LOZAFI-268058 format. One record per residue: residue number from 0; residue in one letter; x, y, z of N, C-alpha, C in turn. Coordinates in pm, 1 decimal. Layout:
// residues N
+-----+------+----------+----------+----------+----------+----------+----------+----------+----------+----------+
! seq ! type !      nc1 !      nc2 !      nc3 !     cac1 !     cac2 !     cac3 !      cc1 !      cc2 !      cc3 !
+-----+------+----------+----------+----------+----------+----------+----------+----------+----------+----------+
! NUM !    a !        X !        Y !        Z !        X !        Y !        Z !        X !        Y !        Z !
...
+-----+------+----------+----------+----------+----------+----------+----------+----------+----------+----------+
END
This chain:
// residues 51
+-----+------+----------+----------+----------+----------+----------+----------+----------+----------+----------+
! seq ! type !      nc1 !      nc2 !      nc3 !     cac1 !     cac2 !     cac3 !      cc1 !      cc2 !      cc3 !
+-----+------+----------+----------+----------+----------+----------+----------+----------+----------+----------+
!   0 !    m !  -8049.2 !  -8021.0 !  -5471.4 !  -7961.2 !  -7912.6 !  -5444.7 !  -7883.1 !  -7889.3 !  -5578.7 !
!   1 !    t !  -7870.2 !  -7756.5 !  -5613.3 !  -7798.3 !  -7716.7 !  -5726.8 !  -7656.6 !  -7675.7 !  -5693.8 !
!   2 !    s !  -7568.8 !  -7699.8 !  -5795.9 !  -7428.7 !  -7654.5 !  -5776.5 !  -7410.6 !  -7505.3 !  -5784.5 !
!   3 !    p !  -7316.7 !  -7451.2 !  -5704.0 !  -7299.5 !  -7303.2 !  -5716.1 !  -7249.1 !  -7270.0 !  -5857.6 !
!   4 !    p !  -7284.5 !  -7153.2 !  -5903.0 !  -7225.3 !  -7120.0 !  -6044.5 !  -7078.4 !  -7100.0 !  -6042.2 !
!   5 !    t !  -7016.3 !  -7141.4 !  -6150.9 !  -6874.3 !  -7144.5 !  -6162.3 !  -6836.2 !  -7027.8 !  -6267.2 !
!   6 !    r !  -6727.6 !  -6979.5 !  -6255.1 !  -6673.8 !  -6882.4 !  -6345.5 !  -6621.6 !  -6959.6 !  -6480.4 !
!   7 !    p !  -6643.1 !  -6889.2 !  -6595.0 !  -6599.5 !  -6953.7 !  -6714.1 !  -6449.5 !  -6980.6 !  -6717.9 !
!   8 !    a !  -6408.5 !  -7086.3 !  -6779.1 !  -6266.6 !  -7106.3 !  -6795.6 !  -6214.0 !  -7023.0 !  -6912.0 !
!   9 !    i !  -6293.7 !  -7001.2 !  -7008.7 !  -6257.8 !  -6912.4 !  -7114.0 !  -6369.8 !  -6811.6 !  -7152.3 !
!  10 !    r !  -6324.8 !  -6693.4 !  -7163.8 !  -6423.9 !  -6579.0 !  -7202.3 !  -6357.0 !  -6490.7 !  -7296.2 !
!  11 !    a !  -6413.8 !  -6472.9 !  -7413.3 !  -6368.3 !  -6372.7 !  -7501.4 !  -6492.9 !  -6290.6 !  -7555.5 !
!  12 !    e !  -6468.7 !  -6167.1 !  -7565.5 !  -6586.9 !  -6072.8 !  -7605.6 !  -6540.1 !  -5978.1 !  -7717.4 !
!  13 !    g !  -6626.1 !  -5978.5 !  -7814.6 !  -6599.4 !  -5870.5 !  -7920.1 !  -6487.9 !  -5905.5 !  -8015.6 !
!  14 !    l !  -6458.6 !  -6028.9 !  -8036.3 !  -6349.1 !  -6063.9 !  -8125.0 !  -6370.7 !  -6027.4 !  -8263.6 !
!  15 !    t !  -6267.2 !  -5973.2 !  -8336.2 !  -6272.5 !  -5937.3 !  -8470.3 !  -6153.1 !  -5985.1 !  -8537.2 !
!  16 !    k !  -6162.6 !  -6018.7 !  -8669.4 !  -6052.7 !  -6061.9 !  -8748.1 !  -6068.3 !  -6022.6 !  -8891.7 !
!  17 !    r !  -5960.2 !  -5966.9 !  -8951.3 !  -5959.6 !  -5913.4 !  -9094.3 !  -5859.1 !  -5981.5 !  -9165.0 !
!  18 !    f !  -5885.2 !  -6012.6 !  -9289.1 !  -5784.9 !  -6052.2 !  -9380.0 !  -5779.7 !  -5950.4 !  -9493.1 !
!  19 !    g !  -5685.4 !  -5855.1 !  -9486.4 !  -5691.1 !  -5740.3 !  -9576.7 !  -5825.3 !  -5662.9 !  -9551.0 !
!  20 !    k !  -5895.3 !  -5643.4 !  -9668.2 !  -6025.9 !  -5567.9 !  -9659.5 !  -6147.8 !  -5664.4 !  -9617.5 !
!  21 !    k !  -6113.3 !  -5795.6 !  -9615.2 !  -6229.3 !  -5890.0 !  -9585.6 !  -6241.6 !  -5908.9 !  -9434.8 !
!  22 !    q !  -6363.8 !  -5876.6 !  -9373.1 !  -6400.3 !  -5886.6 !  -9238.4 !  -6435.6 !  -6039.1 !  -9213.8 !
!  23 !    a !  -6364.9 !  -6121.1 !  -9145.1 !  -6397.0 !  -6264.2 !  -9122.0 !  -6483.4 !  -6271.4 !  -8997.7 !
!  24 !    l !  -6454.0 !  -6204.9 !  -8892.3 !  -6525.1 !  -6212.6 !  -8771.9 !  -6551.5 !  -6062.2 !  -8726.2 !
!  25 !    n !  -6665.9 !  -6044.9 !  -8666.3 !  -6713.6 !  -5911.3 !  -8623.9 !  -6790.1 !  -5914.7 !  -8495.1 !
!  26 !    g !  -6728.3 !  -5896.0 !  -8380.5 !  -6804.1 !  -5894.1 !  -8253.1 !  -6837.9 !  -6029.4 !  -8209.4 !
!  27 !    v !  -6758.7 !  -6134.6 !  -8226.9 !  -6784.6 !  -6264.0 !  -8176.3 !  -6761.5 !  -6286.4 !  -8026.6 !
!  28 !    d !  -6855.8 !  -6333.3 !  -7954.5 !  -6840.5 !  -6368.0 !  -7810.2 !  -6836.8 !  -6517.8 !  -7790.6 !
!  29 !    l !  -6740.0 !  -6555.7 !  -7696.1 !  -6714.5 !  -6697.3 !  -7671.5 !  -6704.8 !  -6717.8 !  -7529.7 !
!  30 !    e !  -6770.7 !  -6813.3 !  -7468.8 !  -6757.5 !  -6855.3 !  -7323.1 !  -6764.7 !  -7002.9 !  -7303.9 !
!  31 !    a !  -6674.9 !  -7057.2 !  -7235.1 !  -6672.8 !  -7205.4 !  -7206.1 !  -6654.3 !  -7237.3 !  -7058.3 !
!  32 !    a !  -6740.1 !  -7324.7 !  -7009.1 !  -6729.0 !  -7357.9 !  -6870.6 !  -6603.8 !  -7451.6 !  -6847.3 !
!  33 !    p !  -6557.7 !  -7458.5 !  -6722.9 !  -6455.5 !  -7555.6 !  -6694.6 !  -6488.8 !  -7696.5 !  -6735.5 !
!  34 !    g !  -6393.2 !  -7769.8 !  -6796.5 !  -6421.9 !  -7900.1 !  -6843.8 !  -6476.0 !  -7919.0 !  -6981.5 !
!  35 !    t !  -6516.1 !  -7801.4 !  -7046.2 !  -6567.8 !  -7801.8 !  -7174.3 !  -6462.4 !  -7821.6 !  -7284.1 !
!  36 !    v !  -6487.1 !  -7899.1 !  -7378.7 !  -6395.6 !  -7932.1 !  -7488.7 !  -6441.5 !  -7849.8 !  -7613.0 !
!  37 !    l !  -6358.7 !  -7762.1 !  -7668.4 !  -6396.9 !  -7677.9 !  -7776.0 !  -6310.1 !  -7716.3 !  -7897.6 !
!  38 !    g !  -6367.4 !  -7705.9 !  -8008.8 !  -6287.5 !  -7729.1 !  -8138.2 !  -6334.5 !  -7637.8 !  -8249.3 !
!  39 !    s !  -6248.0 !  -7611.6 !  -8335.5 !  -6287.7 !  -7517.6 !  -8441.4 !  -6219.0 !  -7570.7 !  -8569.5 !
!  40 !    s !  -6283.8 !  -7567.4 !  -8679.7 !  -6231.8 !  -7615.8 !  -8803.9 !  -6274.7 !  -7513.3 !  -8911.7 !
!  41 !    a !  -6181.5 !  -7484.3 !  -8991.3 !  -6198.4 !  -7391.4 !  -9100.2 !  -6111.1 !  -7414.7 !  -9214.6 !
!  42 !    r !  -6146.7 !  -7404.2 !  -9333.7 !  -6054.9 !  -7414.6 !  -9450.5 !  -5968.7 !  -7287.5 !  -9454.7 !
!  43 !    t !  -5840.6 !  -7302.3 !  -9456.9 !  -5756.1 !  -7193.2 !  -9466.8 !  -5717.8 !  -7161.9 !  -9607.0 !
!  44 !    a !  -5659.4 !  -7047.3 !  -9627.6 !  -5610.7 !  -7011.8 !  -9761.3 !  -5506.9 !  -7112.8 !  -9821.0 !
!  45 !    r !  -5432.5 !  -7179.1 !  -9734.0 !  -5331.8 !  -7272.8 !  -9771.5 !  -5390.8 !  -7412.7 !  -9795.7 !
!  46 !    a !  -5508.3 !  -7436.9 !  -9749.2 !  -5567.0 !  -7570.8 !  -9759.4 !  -5600.5 !  -7608.8 !  -9907.8 !
!  47 !    r !  -5569.9 !  -7735.4 !  -9936.2 !  -5601.5 !  -7776.3 ! -10071.6 !  -5714.9 !  -7885.1 ! -10056.4 !
!  48 !    p !  -5811.2 !  -7895.7 ! -10152.9 !  -5906.8 !  -7994.9 ! -10147.1 !  -5844.0 !  -8129.2 ! -10188.5 !
!  49 !    p !  -5901.8 !  -8242.0 ! -10138.0 !  -5841.1 !  -8363.4 ! -10173.3 !  -5860.2 !  -8403.4 ! -10317.4 !
!  50 !    r !  -5762.6 !  -8473.8 ! -10369.5 !  -5768.1 !  -8506.4 ! -10520.4 !  -5810.0 !  -8640.7 ! -10537.5 !
+-----+------+----------+----------+----------+----------+----------+----------+----------+----------+----------+
END
């Protein structure tokens, strides 16, 4: 027997992000089921490399 489909806990469609004239994201879709762990990592403009 299969489980009934569940609605996503998170859904985002068509995300965009600009930094001045620089397009960082364009039309990103994201969906996560309940109980899913998401993480994101990106170097920011303020981040410094280790010395």
